[in-house]
Each structure stands twice: as structure tokens, then as C-alpha cells.
C-alpha positions in Angstrom: 131.6 125.2 64.5 131.2 121.5 65.1 127.5 121.7 64.3 128.2 123.4 61.0 130.8 120.8 60.1 128.5 117.9 60.8 125.7 119.5 58.8 128.0 120.3 55.9 129.4 116.8 55.7 125.9 115.3 55.8 124.6 117.7 53.1 127.6 116.8 50.9 127.0 113.1 51.5 123.4 113.4 50.5 124.4 115.4 47.3 126.8 112.6 46.4 124.2 109.9 47.0 121.6 111.8 44.9 124.1 112.1 42.0 125.0 108.4 42.3 121.3 107.4 42.3 120.6 109.4 39.2 123.5 107.8 37.3 122.6 104.3 38.5 118.9 104.8 37.5 119.4 106.6 34.2 118.4 103.5 32.3 115.6 102.5 34.6 111.9 102.9 34.1 109.8 105.9 35.6 108.5 103.7 38.5 112.0 102.6 39.6 113.2 106.3 39.5 110.1 107.4 41.4 110.6 104.7 44.1 114.3 105.6 44.5 113.4 109.3 44.7 110.7 108.7 47.3 113.0 106.6 49.5 115.7 109.3 49.2 113.4 112.1 50.2 112.1 110.1 53.2 115.6 109.5 54.5 116.5 113.2 53.8 113.6 114.5 55.7 114.3 112.2 58.7 118.0 113.3 58.8 117.1 117.0 58.5 114.6 116.6 61.4 117.3 115.1 63.6 119.7 117.9 62.6 117.1 120.5 63.6 117.5 119.2 67.2 121.4 118.9 67.2 122.8 119.6 69.7 119.8 118.8 71.9 118.6 122.1 73.2 115.3 122.8 75.0 112.6 124.9 73.5 111.9 128.2 75.2 108.8 127.7 77.4 106.0 129.8 76.1 105.2 132.7 78.3 101.4 132.7 79.0 99.0 135.6 79.6 99.0 134.9 83.3 102.8 135.3 83.6 102.6 138.5 81.6 99.9 139.8 83.9 102.0 139.0 87.0 105.1 140.7 85.5 103.1 143.8 84.8 102.0 144.0 88.4 105.6 143.3 89.6 104.6 140.0 91.1 106.9 137.8 89.0 110.4 137.1 90.4 113.0 135.2 88.3 116.2 133.5 89.5 118.8 132.4 87.0 120.7 129.2 87.4 123.6 127.4 85.6 123.6 123.7 86.1 126.2 121.0 85.2 124.6 117.7 86.2 121.2 116.4 87.3 119.3 113.4 88.6 115.6 112.8 89.0 113.6 111.3 91.9 110.3 109.7 90.9 107.1 111.2 92.3 105.6 109.5 95.3 102.2 110.1 93.6 100.8 112.3 90.8 99.8 115.0 93.2 103.3 115.5 94.6 105.3 115.6 91.3 108.9 114.5 90.6 112.0 115.9 92.2 115.2 117.1 90.5 118.6 117.7 92.1 120.8 119.8 90.0 124.5 120.4 90.6 125.0 124.2 90.1 128.1 125.7 88.5 128.7 128.1 91.3 128.4 125.5 94.0 125.5 123.9 95.9 122.8 121.5 94.7 119.4 123.0 93.7 116.3 121.0 94.5 113.2 121.5 92.6 109.9 119.5 93.0 106.3 119.8 92.1 103.7 118.9 89.5 104.8 121.9 87.4 107.9 120.0 86.4 105.6 117.6 84.3 105.2 120.4 81.8 108.9 120.2 80.9 109.5 116.5 80.8 109.4 114.4 77.6 106.2 112.8 76.3 107.2 109.8 74.0 106.4 110.6 70.5 104.8 113.9 71.3 107.2 116.4 73.0 111.0 116.3 73.8 112.6 117.0 77.1 112.7 120.7 78.1 114.3 120.4 81.5 116.8 119.9 83.1 119.1 122.1 81.1 122.3 124.0 81.5 120.8 127.4 81.8 117.3 128.2 83.0 115.3 130.8 84.9 112.8 129.8 87.6 110.1 132.4 87.8 107.9 132.5 91.0 105.0 134.5 92.3 106.7 137.2 94.3 104.3 136.9 97.3 103.1 133.3 97.2 106.5 131.8 96.1 105.0 129.1 93.8 106.6 128.5 90.5 104.8 130.2 87.6 107.1 128.8 84.8 110.6 127.9 83.9 112.4 129.6 81.0 114.8 126.9 79.6 118.0 127.7 77.7 121.3 126.1 77.0 121.7 122.4 76.4 119.5 119.6 77.6 120.9 117.6 80.6 119.7 114.0 80.7 119.1 112.9 84.3 122.0 110.6 85.3 119.6 108.4 87.3 116.0 107.9 88.0 115.9 107.3 91.7 113.0 105.7 93.7 110.5 108.2 95.2 110.7 109.5 98.8 108.7 107.3 101.1 105.6 108.5 102.8 107.5 108.4 106.1 110.2 110.6 104.7 107.6 113.1 103.4 105.6 113.2 106.6 108.7 113.6 108.7 110.0 116.6 106.6 113.0 114.6 105.7 113.2 115.9 102.2 114.2 119.4 100.9 111.6 121.9 100.0 111.1 123.1 96.4 113.7 125.7 95.6 116.1 124.8 98.4 119.8 125.0 97.5 121.8 122.4 99.5 125.1 123.7 100.5 128.1 121.5 101.4 126.4 118.4 100.0 128.3 116.2 97.6 126.2 115.6 94.5 127.6 112.1 93.7 127.0 111.0 97.3 123.5 112.4 97.3 122.8 110.6 94.0 124.1 107.3 95.3 122.1 107.6 98.5 118.9 108.4 96.7 119.4 105.6 94.1 119.9 103.0 96.9 116.5 103.9 98.5 113.4 101.8 98.0 109.7 102.3 98.6 110.1 101.0 102.1 112.8 103.6 103.1 112.3 105.2 106.5 
């Protein structure tokens, strides 16, 4: 309902502006009218493009042929999640990929990590953020357990912080959760603060 009202008000406002512009330019020359019309259309297109992404919701990830093939063979297993909040931990290197900690609606903190997450992150000027979001399905290979894709739905969740990466010492000492782990009994805010306070020399 809120989205409808916002769009209705904006459409009405543009209609009023268009009428006012026509009245104001009725005695102007063709060039002036054309210039005003061009500016008006440019602003209108920009606003409509913004409305198309309001509220910010992720695009559904395209299901590729490989995922279809695995599903036909019964080798694709999906797990649904509902998240409320999230924060991101930077990748130690390009080969390791970023980490996301997501506070789940039904309790616990989900940890996801890996290079596959790059496919769902924003690319400035090219692609919007797809993940994290309030509702999503992580689909894994039934036997090898690696993530095939993430089906995103719901509303985009902007990461609350961008925490420094795990150190090489932490990684080698297995002091970070594995991909797909659900941390039970862990306070999300405390975990976020602890990770945010780390630096590259953490050990």
C-alpha cells in the first residue's frame, strides 16, 4: 500500500509539473518548448527507474542449465532461510571469498562464505546487490555439499558493517566457522562488535 501511495503521489506531481510547464511555455518558441520537454522526460525516466527498484528487492538468481541438470538427477538440495540482519567480513584474499553472518528469524546466526558470494554482491554502475536479503534459498550439491546457487527473495538487507578479514592465523587454526554453519547461542551484536574490532594482525 505504501509503495502504491508513493508512486501515485509522484505520478500526480509529474502531471501537475507537466501542465504548469505547458502553461508557462505557451508563448515560448519551439526550441524552448523542446528543451523543457527534454529535461522533463529525462527527470521522469530517472524517477521511474528509481521506482522500479522501490522497495529495494533482489532479482531472482537465474537458474542455469547445470542447476537444472542436478535437480533432475536429485542432486540439488535447497534450504530456506529467513534473515533479519546481516554483516559482512571482507575476504582474506580473492580465492577465499567474503563472509556473511546473518541473524535468522527463528534463532541462530548463519555463516556463509566463499567466492560464490561475489555473484550476488553489487557492482557499482553495473549490478545492484542481490544478497543478503530477508528470504533466500541456498542450494547445494547433495553429495559434495558445495553451493550451486542462491535463490534470493524478500527485501535487500544492507550489511550493517564491513568487518576486517579473518587473519591467516585464524584461518589456519580453524578459528572461523565453516560455510553453512549455524551458530547457536551466539549474540549477533556481540559477534558483530568482536569482528569489527579485529585487524589484519588479529591472532
